[in-house]
N, C-alpha and C positions, 0 to 999 in steps of 0.2 A: 579448578577450573572443572564444570559438574557438567555431565548428558544431563541438558532441561528443555522440558516440554515447551513450542513460540511462546504458551498462555502463561507459562510461568517465569519463563525470560519478561514477557512483559511488566507486569505484575513486579516484575523485584528490581526494573527501572524504576516504575513507582516508588516502591517502595523505598529507594537507595534516593531518591532525587527529595522526597519530603524528610525526610532523613538528613538529606545536608544545606537544604534551606526552606526555614519556617515559613517564605511566600508562597510555598508551594503546598494549590488544595490539589483533590479531588469533587465533583460534583456531575451530577445528573440523575437518572431515573435507576433506585434500587442500588447507587451501587454501595449505599452504608451496611444497611446490617444487614444484606440480603446477598452483599460480594460483588453485584451485576446479574443479569442474566445468562452470562455465560464464567463468571466465578473468573472474569479478571482485576478486582478488586476485595477479593475475599481475605479479610483481615487485617485491612487498611486503616474502616474506622477503630476498631479492639486497637488496635496498635496508633494509631494518632487525634482517638477524637471528633468527637460527631462536630468539630469549630470546621474541622479539615476533610473533612469525608461529609459532604452532605445531600444526602436525600433530597431531590425535586420533582415536585409535581409534570406531571407528562403534559409539556411544555416545554418543549426543542429551542425556539423563537426565546422563552424566558433562558432557557439556560443556558443561550448561543450569547443575546444581550449581557445578564450577570456576569458569563466570565469575561468579556467582552468594556464591560465597566470595570473590574476588576483590575486584567490588567492594566488599564489604563492608570492607575492607581498604584502602577507597583508588587502587584499582586500576578503570579506567574499561575494560575487556573490550568486543568487537566478536561477538559467535556467530556463527558459517556457519551456520544447516542446511542442506545441500545439498539438501535440500526442504521446503517450506512442510510434507507430510506426515511427513516425519521429527518433527515433531516433538510428536508424541501422545506417545513416552517422555518428554517432558521434559515435558507439563501439569505435573504435582503440582510440578517444581520452580518454571517459570513462574508459577504459579496462586497454591499456596498458600507458595509464598517468597517468590520475589521481588516480585509483589504485594505483600503484605502486611506487609513489612517494617517499614518507616516504621509504619507504623500500631503492631505489634505491640510494636516499638520505644519508642510510645510517643512518636516523633522526634530518640530516641538515635541510632537509624543509618538509612540510606539506600542504594538501590543503583542509581550509572550503568550502567547495561545496559542494552547494544545483541543486541536478537537479529534479524540477517539472514537470509530467507529468499524463496525465488524460492516465486509461487502462478500458478496460470492451468496452460488446458488450450491446446491449436494444434501439439503438439508429437509427436506420437502416443507421450506416457511412459506412458496409460495410468491404472487408479485411485489408484498409489501413486507419483506424478511428476505429477499435476495438478492438485490438488486446492487449491479456494477457503479458506483455513482463519481467514482470518481471524472467519469468525463465532463460531470456538469458544474465543475470548479475550475475545472484543467481548460486556458487561461485565463484566466480570472490576474490579472500583472496584482502584486503583493503578495498571494499567497503562498506558498514551499508545500507537494504535496511529496508522502511517505505513502512506499508502500514494501515494506522487507518482503521474505520471502523464509530465509534462515532464520532461528531461535538467536540467535551468534548478532543477526542484523536487531531484529525488531527489540532487543534493547537497548543498545546502540544505537539504534537510528530514533527511540524515543527517548532516551537522556539527550541525544544531539538537540531536540524536538522543546524539550523543557526545555531548554537553558538558550533555546533561541531568539532573539530579541521583536523576533515579527511572527503573522500568526503561523501554524502549521497546520496542514488538514493530513493524520495520523491511521491509515487505511491496513486494519488487521482481516485477513480473509478468515471466516469463521471454522473451513475447515484447517486450516490451517491450526488452530489452536489444538490440538492433541494428535494430529496426523504428524506434525513435521518437530525432530528434536535436532539437537548438536551439542556440543562442545560450545559451557557459556562461563569465560572467566569472571572468576571470583573479586578483582578489581574492578575500581572503575574506566570504563574504556566513554569514549563518544568512540560511532564511527559519523564523517563528516556527511553532511547533506550534501544529495547534488555529485555523487560520485557511484556510476555504477562500479560495478563486481566482477570478475571474468570469472564464470562458474571451470567452466569445461576449454581446455584447448581444442582442435579440431582445425582441417585445414579443406575441408568439403565443405560445411556448411556454416551458414552463423543464420544462430535462432536465438532471440532479444526478445525480452520479457518479465515480466517480474509479478513477484508476488504467486501464488496456489499457481498459475499453468508451469512453472518453472517445474515442478515437483514432476510433472507427465513428461517435461522438459527432460528431464534429469534421466527418468528412467529408461524413455526410447531411445534421449544417446547411445545408454550404455547397449540396450540389444541390438542397434544397429552399427555398431561396431562389432558386438561378437561375433552376430549374424552375420552380415554383408560387406565388412571394412568400411561403413558411411564414418568418418571422424566427423564432431559436431563442434563449433566453434559456439557455446554458450558468454550471453550477457544479461546478468542480474544486473536491471535498471537503476530497483529500489529507489530512488529518486524520479519521480515521474513530473515533477516540476521544483526546480530545473532541471530538464535535462539533462546528462552528461554529453554531450554535442561533441564533443573528441574522441570519447570511448566509442560511443555510437562511430563515428568516421572508420576509426581502425581497424573494430568489430568485422565494419561490411568490406572494408577493401580488404580485409584478411582473405576476406573465400571468395569475392563477389559473387556468395548467392545469399539470400538474405534471406528470413522465414522469420516476421512477427507476430507473436502471441499474445492473445491478453482474454481474458471472458469475457470482458466488456463488447456489446453490440459492434460489430464488424463496421461503420459507418457514424463517424464523428467520435472517435477512441480515440486512445495514446495514438498506436498503434497506424493511423492518417500523420500525425508527428513526428510520427519516427523515420516513415517512407521518406514523407517532402525533405526530412534533412539529409537523408542518402543520395534524394535524386537530385539535388540539388549542390550537394559537394563529393559526391561517388560515378557517377552517372558514367562514365567512361574508365572501371574499375569493374564495372556488372559485370556479370556472366550469364543471368539472366532476367528476368523480372523481379523486385521485388516483390513479395508472398507474402500474406498475410490471415491470419485463421484465428479465428472469434465468432466469439458469441454469434445467434442469424440477429437481424434485424425483426425480432416483431416486437411487439407490445412485450413486459415482462413477463419472468420466471414461470411458465405454472408450476401449477400446486400438484399436479399426480404424478407418480413416477415412473412412467415412459414419454412425456415428456420434457420433463424435469431432465432425464437422462439424453430425451433425444438434445436438448440447447447444451448443455454443459460438456466442458474440454474433457476428456481423458487421452491414457498413453495412447490408446490404439488410435486416432483421431491426429494426435498429434504428429507419431511416429508416423500415420500414410502422409503427410505434409510433408515430412522433413523428407521422406524418400524417395517421396515424387521433385522434390527439386534437388537432390541428392541426381538427379535422373535428368534433366531437363538437358 
């Protein structure tokens, strides 16, 4: 087992799956010689060759279309979108084709496709390089959507996604690449898609989230316990489609006070569906209204530092929301 950065865990997962199965290949903009804009595919072309690590034109609809066609003929493509924002030209291919192939073919065809894409702000990338796009695809039947937080999960969930017979969107928060580190086993393991993970046990409040905000939540939870004796029950969704309904219900019932956190805009985000599950199943177990903390309902991420800071979540914002809920 090695201490590994999030980005290295993702790269290792791809390397292992490509070594295990010749049908696995990577395609995308600058994934070959350059190794990806964030270096997630660095070294893969040297190891596996140009036939299995393909540099594509700047055409996301073509990346998705080629990947879907290859998947239908038995290949296992990992399609990288440089930024999740760039997935919009490929929404027809992903939503209308990949997600519906199994249904429209009466189960004769499947589409074992992985689309990897970085989400999130904090890098002064402005509106076209900083959005969280999961809500665009959330609710589309036939798609699985994964958003890991830890390096361990990043490797295990990506390997599970590659082996899945149906399309998986794999969202990586770009701030996690170098920020998040953890122990990653050397052996071949997978993290099951659809299972949430309890990161921290507590009795005062429940906090439910995924991806980068969990970093702030865990920091805030530690400080609140040390400074004020408030203990937090923290659930990492890991997979946001399908949601782990039972884990959400159990976590909500455990404390009766629930805060849902995500970086995406508040309205229409994943948090609304999580809140609906809790309202349907746990209404009489609640001791406070369900709270949500998310990005503001404004146009996409501003590029200047003060406005980006205003938009972004951080430990202090999360800590305040957690304290307010505990004191309700």
